[in-house]
BARO-584693 format. One line per field, with one value per residue (C-alpha): x, y, z; residue in one letter; residue number from 1. Coordinates in steps of 0.05 Angstrom, whole numbers, plus 5000, padded with zeros to 4 digits. Layout:
REM residues N
x = c(X;...)
y = c(Y;...)
z = c(Z;...)
aa = c(A;...)
i = c(NUM;...)
//
This chain:
REM residues 532
x = c(4623;4565;4614;4656;4596;4589;4664;4664;4603;4639;4698;4651;4622;4691;4715;4652;4660;4733;4716;4664;4714;4767;4717;4699;4773;4784;4722;4746;4819;4814;4764;4793;4802;4785;4824;4835;4791;4809;4767;4779;4771;4785;4780;4715;4721;4733;4675;4711;4778;4809;4791;4763;4696;4711;4725;4688;4677;4692;4677;4713;4763;4807;4882;4905;4955;4936;5007;5029;4965;4975;5047;5026;4972;5019;5075;5026;5000;5070;5081;5018;5047;5111;5070;5026;5086;5121;5061;5062;5137;5144;5090;5126;5192;5160;5139;5212;5238;5294;5317;5378;5337;5278;5261;5268;5344;5344;5295;5338;5400;5364;5341;5413;5438;5386;5412;5483;5462;5426;5486;5528;5475;5428;5387;5377;5302;5309;5350;5301;5244;5284;5296;5222;5204;5254;5234;5161;5179;5218;5158;5110;5153;5161;5087;5071;5114;5080;5012;5027;5046;4980;4942;4976;4954;4883;4884;4909;4852;4803;4838;4837;4761;4752;4797;4766;4698;4725;4752;4684;4649;4696;4683;4608;4616;4656;4603;4550;4589;4596;4520;4512;4561;4521;4461;4493;4557;4628;4622;4684;4656;4641;4710;4741;4702;4721;4795;4791;4760;4813;4868;4834;4828;4902;4919;4892;4910;4947;4900;4902;4854;4842;4827;4838;4767;4701;4681;4711;4751;4788;4833;4862;4927;4910;4840;4778;4735;4697;4685;4638;4629;4580;4594;4625;4661;4672;4737;4734;4781;4810;4836;4868;4899;4935;4929;4993;5001;5056;5070;5109;5130;5101;5171;5192;5135;5132;5112;5172;5219;5189;5171;5117;5126;5165;5150;5116;5116;5073;5085;5043;5075;5123;5066;5025;5055;5021;5057;5034;5063;5068;5022;5042;5015;4958;4960;4936;4984;5002;4984;5034;5008;4936;4953;4980;4918;4872;4910;4909;4835;4813;4852;4817;4883;4888;4817;4843;4880;4862;4906;4897;4932;4936;4932;5005;4996;5035;5015;4985;4970;4932;4908;4833;4847;4874;4930;4981;4930;4928;5003;5029;5090;5077;5136;5134;5189;5197;5242;5266;5287;5250;5215;5231;5176;5174;5199;5129;5100;5061;5072;5015;5008;4964;4951;4912;4899;4847;4806;4757;4711;4759;4816;4871;4900;4976;4979;5039;5026;4976;4964;4926;4989;5025;4967;4958;5033;5038;4979;5011;5061;5112;5118;5103;5153;5106;5103;5178;5186;5136;5175;5240;5206;5180;5250;5277;5223;5231;5307;5302;5259;5304;5371;5349;5315;5372;5422;5385;5356;5299;5258;5241;5199;5150;5124;5148;5128;5117;5042;5053;5113;5103;5148;5146;5155;5151;5215;5261;5271;5291;5350;5416;5484;5502;5437;5453;5525;5502;5447;5496;5538;5481;5488;5560;5550;5562;5556;5482;5435;5370;5322;5361;5415;5478;5538;5499;5477;5408;5429;5460;5400;5352;5398;5399;5324;5323;5372;5327;5266;5302;5335;5268;5240;5300;5301;5227;5233;5288;5244;5185;5226;5253;5183;5153;5207;5185;5112;5125;5163;5108;5055;5089;5093;5021;4995;5032;4991;4924;4918;4890;4942;4906;4960;4956;4880;4880;4926;4879;4820;4853;4869;4798;4769;4813;4793;4719;4727;4765;4711;4659;4697;4698;4622;4617;4664;4626;4560;4587;4611;4542;4510;4556;4535;4462;4469;4499)
y = c(5497;5472;5422;5480;5504;5436;5432;5502;5484;5422;5467;5515;5458;5431;5500;5513;5447;5462;5531;5498;5447;5500;5542;5482;5469;5541;5539;5475;5494;5491;5433;5376;5313;5347;5319;5364;5350;5351;5349;5290;5304;5267;5281;5261;5214;5246;5248;5263;5283;5269;5340;5321;5328;5369;5351;5302;5317;5250;5268;5293;5252;5262;5272;5215;5158;5093;5069;5134;5137;5067;5082;5145;5109;5053;5099;5145;5084;5066;5138;5134;5072;5109;5170;5130;5095;5162;5188;5127;5124;5199;5201;5145;5181;5240;5192;5171;5243;5258;5325;5342;5342;5298;5232;5160;5161;5216;5177;5114;5154;5186;5117;5090;5156;5149;5078;5106;5161;5111;5064;5118;5129;5068;5095;5165;5175;5229;5182;5126;5170;5192;5120;5106;5166;5150;5076;5094;5145;5091;5045;5101;5125;5055;5042;5111;5094;5027;5059;5109;5052;5017;5081;5083;5012;5030;5091;5047;4999;5057;5082;5012;5008;5079;5068;5001;5035;5089;5035;5002;5069;5085;5017;5028;5097;5066;5013;5069;5106;5042;5033;5104;5089;5028;5074;5137;5110;5125;5201;5241;5271;5202;5177;5236;5220;5147;5165;5210;5153;5104;5152;5161;5085;5076;5118;5061;4998;4976;4969;4940;4960;4912;4948;4889;4863;4896;4903;4942;4899;4925;4884;4899;4861;4815;4797;4819;4868;4897;4853;4856;4930;4925;4862;4882;4844;4886;4888;4863;4861;4794;4783;4716;4727;4669;4653;4639;4566;4541;4467;4424;4356;4295;4269;4334;4327;4250;4224;4177;4237;4265;4243;4256;4323;4356;4430;4455;4530;4562;4636;4682;4744;4745;4774;4714;4650;4585;4532;4461;4395;4337;4279;4218;4164;4145;4096;4142;4166;4240;4255;4313;4346;4337;4370;4430;4432;4429;4484;4531;4516;4531;4596;4661;4695;4644;4654;4678;4613;4541;4482;4412;4351;4342;4276;4262;4277;4341;4395;4454;4523;4566;4638;4648;4714;4710;4755;4799;4822;4752;4741;4716;4690;4628;4591;4522;4497;4435;4441;4508;4475;4508;4463;4485;4495;4454;4485;4471;4524;4579;4653;4703;4737;4787;4777;4831;4832;4850;4799;4794;4734;4699;4712;4746;4807;4812;4888;4916;4990;5040;5067;5004;4963;5006;5000;4924;4916;4954;4915;4848;4824;4794;4857;4912;4964;4981;4910;4906;4969;4942;4876;4915;4952;4886;4856;4917;4912;4837;4842;4900;4857;4796;4833;4881;4826;4776;4828;4840;4797;4847;4849;4918;4900;4848;4833;4800;4855;4930;4921;4878;4917;4941;4975;4949;5014;4983;4944;5004;5013;4939;4944;4926;4956;4893;4898;4970;4954;4900;4943;5000;4955;4942;5012;4999;4927;4921;4846;4840;4799;4835;4795;4770;4823;4803;4842;4905;4952;4980;5048;5021;4976;5035;5079;5026;5025;5101;5093;5040;5085;5144;5101;5072;5142;5166;5104;5111;5186;5175;5125;5174;5231;5187;5161;5231;5252;5195;5213;5287;5270;5225;5275;5331;5290;5267;5337;5365;5317;5322;5389;5451;5503;5569;5599;5539;5542;5616;5602;5545;5593;5642;5587;5559;5629;5642;5576;5592;5661;5630;5579;5635;5675;5614;5611;5685;5678;5619;5656;5715;5668;5637;5706;5723;5660;5672;5744;5722)
z = c(3686;3729;3759;3784;3824;3858;3871;3902;3943;3971;3988;4024;4066;4084;4104;4145;4183;4194;4223;4268;4294;4304;4343;4386;4400;4422;4466;4501;4508;4584;4589;4630;4589;4523;4464;4404;4344;4270;4207;4160;4086;4022;3947;3913;3854;3786;3737;3671;3643;3712;3733;3801;3835;3898;3970;4016;4090;4125;4196;4259;4299;4360;4353;4398;4397;4430;4440;4473;4514;4541;4559;4596;4634;4655;4677;4714;4752;4774;4796;4838;4873;4892;4912;4959;4988;4998;5036;5082;5094;5103;5157;5193;5189;5225;5281;5292;5285;5334;5361;5404;5468;5450;5418;5439;5436;5489;5531;5527;5546;5605;5629;5632;5662;5718;5732;5735;5784;5829;5827;5860;5915;5918;5976;5948;5941;5888;5844;5857;5835;5774;5753;5762;5720;5664;5664;5655;5601;5565;5566;5546;5488;5461;5466;5435;5374;5368;5376;5321;5275;5293;5277;5210;5196;5216;5171;5113;5124;5118;5055;5026;5032;5005;4945;4928;4929;4883;4835;4831;4821;4763;4732;4736;4703;4646;4636;4635;4581;4541;4542;4517;4461;4441;4433;4404;4374;4397;4398;4414;4478;4506;4486;4523;4586;4583;4574;4636;4676;4653;4675;4743;4750;4735;4796;4839;4799;4737;4678;4608;4553;4496;4431;4385;4388;4368;4441;4499;4548;4609;4655;4723;4736;4678;4703;4664;4702;4641;4581;4520;4534;4592;4633;4699;4754;4816;4856;4928;4988;5005;5076;5092;5160;5191;5266;5305;5322;5368;5360;5410;5382;5415;5433;5468;5519;5521;5589;5591;5594;5659;5729;5780;5815;5758;5759;5695;5682;5628;5616;5572;5542;5602;5644;5667;5694;5711;5752;5761;5785;5736;5753;5713;5757;5710;5653;5598;5545;5537;5609;5614;5551;5574;5640;5602;5558;5618;5654;5594;5579;5650;5660;5641;5622;5565;5539;5471;5460;5447;5466;5438;5411;5336;5299;5314;5388;5383;5432;5394;5423;5375;5378;5371;5337;5266;5242;5276;5327;5356;5361;5428;5465;5506;5538;5569;5614;5657;5718;5690;5625;5567;5516;5445;5395;5331;5266;5238;5284;5247;5258;5259;5192;5157;5083;5047;4972;4921;4883;4825;4828;4877;4829;4870;4835;4833;4829;4791;4806;4832;4902;4922;4911;4963;5013;5007;5010;5076;5105;5089;5140;5092;5050;5100;5124;5181;5208;5201;5244;5295;5298;5311;5368;5396;5392;5429;5483;5493;5497;5546;5592;5586;5595;5650;5690;5680;5704;5768;5823;5825;5760;5733;5672;5648;5579;5514;5465;5465;5476;5538;5564;5636;5687;5759;5797;5866;5854;5845;5920;5926;5877;5910;5895;5856;5816;5797;5781;5732;5703;5690;5646;5597;5568;5546;5523;5447;5442;5456;5414;5401;5359;5299;5307;5344;5369;5380;5436;5452;5426;5363;5349;5353;5311;5258;5259;5248;5190;5159;5166;5133;5080;5059;5051;5010;4965;4950;4940;4889;4851;4855;4826;4770;4755;4755;4704;4659;4667;4654;4590;4564;4585;4548;4485;4491;4507;4447;4405;4440;4475;4442;4422;4415;4369;4323;4323;4305;4246;4225;4231;4184;4135;4135;4129;4069;4038;4050;4016;3958;3945;3950;3898;3852;3857;3842;3782;3754;3764;3724;3669;3665;3662;3604;3567;3578;3552;3486)
aa = c(M;I;N;S;L;Y;I;A;K;S;G;L;N;A;S;K;Y;S;V;D;V;T;S;N;N;I;A;N;E;N;T;D;G;Y;V;K;R;V;V;N;T;S;E;L;S;S;L;E;D;N;I;G;N;G;V;S;F;D;G;V;T;R;T;T;N;S;Y;L;Y;D;K;L;V;A;Q;S;S;L;A;S;Y;Y;E;Q;E;D;S;I;L;S;S;I;E;I;M;F;D;E;A;D;D;S;G;F;S;T;T;L;S;N;F;F;N;S;I;E;S;L;R;E;E;P;T;N;L;I;Y;Q;N;E;L;S;T;Q;S;Q;L;L;V;N;N;L;Q;S;L;N;S;D;L;D;D;T;L;E;S;L;N;T;Q;L;Q;E;Q;V;N;S;V;N;E;I;L;E;Q;I;V;Y;L;N;K;Q;M;Q;Q;R;G;E;T;N;D;L;L;D;K;R;D;A;L;E;K;E;L;A;N;Y;V;D;I;E;I;N;R;D;S;D;T;Y;N;L;K;I;S;G;V;N;V;I;F;N;D;T;N;L;H;E;V;S;I;N;E;E;N;I;A;Q;K;D;I;Y;S;S;S;S;L;D;D;S;N;F;S;D;G;D;E;I;T;I;S;L;N;N;T;T;T;L;T;L;S;A;N;L;S;G;T;D;E;N;E;L;K;Q;Q;I;I;D;E;I;S;S;N;S;N;F;S;N;Y;T;A;Y;L;D;S;S;N;N;L;V;I;K;S;N;I;K;G;E;E;G;S;F;D;I;G;I;S;V;N;S;S;E;I;S;K;S;A;T;S;V;E;A;E;N;N;V;S;L;A;V;Y;N;N;E;L;S;L;A;S;G;S;L;K;A;I;T;Q;E;L;T;T;S;T;S;N;I;Y;S;Y;K;N;S;L;D;E;F;G;S;S;L;V;D;L;V;N;S;S;S;D;T;P;L;F;T;G;S;S;V;D;T;L;N;F;I;S;D;N;V;S;S;L;S;S;D;D;L;E;N;L;S;Q;I;Q;W;S;T;N;L;T;I;G;S;T;S;N;T;S;F;S;E;F;Y;Q;N;L;L;V;T;V;S;S;N;V;E;N;N;S;F;K;L;D;S;Q;N;A;I;V;N;S;L;E;T;T;Y;N;N;L;T;K;V;D;S;D;E;E;M;I;N;L;L;Q;F;Q;A;A;Y;E;A;N;A;K;I;I;T;A;V;D;E;M;L;Q;T;L;L;A;M)
i = c(1;2;3;4;5;6;7;8;9;10;11;12;13;14;15;16;17;18;19;20;21;22;23;24;25;26;27;28;29;30;31;32;33;34;35;36;37;38;39;40;41;42;43;44;45;46;47;48;49;50;51;52;53;54;55;56;57;58;59;60;61;62;63;64;65;66;67;68;69;70;71;72;73;74;75;76;77;78;79;80;81;82;83;84;85;86;87;88;89;90;91;92;93;94;95;96;97;98;99;100;101;102;103;104;105;106;107;108;109;110;111;112;113;114;115;116;117;118;119;120;121;122;123;124;125;126;127;128;129;130;131;132;133;134;135;136;137;138;139;140;141;142;143;144;145;146;147;148;149;150;151;152;153;154;155;156;157;158;159;160;161;162;163;164;165;166;167;168;169;170;171;172;173;174;175;176;177;178;179;180;181;182;183;184;185;186;187;188;189;190;191;192;193;194;195;196;197;198;199;200;201;202;203;204;205;206;207;208;209;210;211;212;213;214;215;216;217;218;219;220;221;222;223;224;225;226;227;228;229;230;231;232;233;234;235;236;237;238;239;240;241;242;243;244;245;246;247;248;249;250;251;252;253;254;255;256;257;258;259;260;261;262;263;264;265;266;267;268;269;270;271;272;273;274;275;276;277;278;279;280;281;282;283;284;285;286;287;288;289;290;291;292;293;294;295;296;297;298;299;300;301;302;303;304;305;306;307;308;309;310;311;312;313;314;315;316;317;318;319;320;321;322;323;324;325;326;327;328;329;330;331;332;333;334;335;336;337;338;339;340;341;342;343;344;345;346;347;348;349;350;351;352;353;354;355;356;357;358;359;360;361;362;363;364;365;366;367;368;369;370;371;372;373;374;375;376;377;378;379;380;381;382;383;384;385;386;387;388;389;390;391;392;393;394;395;396;397;398;399;400;401;402;403;404;405;406;407;408;409;410;411;412;413;414;415;416;417;418;419;420;421;422;423;424;425;426;427;428;429;430;431;432;433;434;435;436;437;438;439;440;441;442;443;444;445;446;447;448;449;450;451;452;453;454;455;456;457;458;459;460;461;462;463;464;465;466;467;468;469;470;471;472;473;474;475;476;477;478;479;480;481;482;483;484;485;486;487;488;489;490;491;492;493;494;495;496;497;498;499;500;501;502;503;504;505;506;507;508;509;510;511;512;513;514;515;516;517;518;519;520;521;522;523;524;525;526;527;528;529;530;531;532)
//
């Protein structure tokens, strides 16, 4: 009979703790990151006759599932990648937005229409002014588009630094929580906070949490950033930009192939031209190449470039500025015959990545994957658009100037594109007749695209811009559907349901009252025995 008192008392304690936990769940129903708690109980060992010895309170745990949690974190990270990419591509689509009476397509059409008008009356000052206006608008609009893309790249560089700082701050906070856990144990509130930080971290990068060992280990893209609970390796930005390097083989500029007095022309970005006369009367080898080197080295317009002979006596012209910012277009011709560059020439390239202790991270997801991808030449949509605009601008200069005895434009890229307004009045009827045909030509070669026109080339660029947005948007919607499905399943397991908690409260209250009645009944039985 005394055992019944102890059994009932254990039931009272278990019910009391259950009521406390239920009350805490209800109080934290709207607390961010809070995971529902449950009381763990087990039967106490029997003492005699297999009757039992009451219930044991075994602590309070969170209702979570590691497998489901890891899946949710991974898929949320991938959704963040598509979301960041959507933000970038959508903002660019707005830059290229076209209306019926505005946009670059309209500007291009107005330019060719102004040529057509002037062709009919070559001496009409109004039409000459109109061509000047439309030509300058054409240049301005191209450069405005290119400038907007540059601004986007600059903004992404700022975001890159900010997000990397955020990643390192989150890692430091996780390490701080791990230190607290070493002192206080893995309490549920600290575990909730660490889960929230892990989810936030996954928005930026793909993460992997190792729970197989006794210590906490976290990896980013397979590389340890937190190990043995509190050891931390910070994430850094790794920029390995490559400078453009034009190489002319030794044989293509060999002295034996040329004569004294041959005219050497060196053009820079189709805006600056150097002309010199070959002097091969000396006895030294590579005299022609050395003349070119000396001319480039002494001219202030070429101050951003270095010319030299490599170990194989190839002529090398290299940008002093690494990356896309230092790209250039230098052409060398002898007696109007252009010297081809070697296939071993190196194009300017930007390479941006993240690293941990010099270990480059191959990001699989997260917003930082989208940012580093767009800042790297080989994977960037932005640099691809800029390259298309440069191809357009360069071809415009070449085709317009080759169709007229009077050049209207200079430059080899959008940045260097310039309209020569003073030459409009010098255009002859033949010049204008030839220029008017460009608009209708469909067999042009612009960059790597052949059999096209200026209008078609630009329309294809617009289609590419819109298509990239739509493709990414579709992937984002699909990924969000996956995340929402996983999140619903996970929340059903971990989130507090007030209705469920109220039912639990009634059950635990009833259990408490039942155990109290047992104690009362046993007390009355004992009083009866004592009164006998």
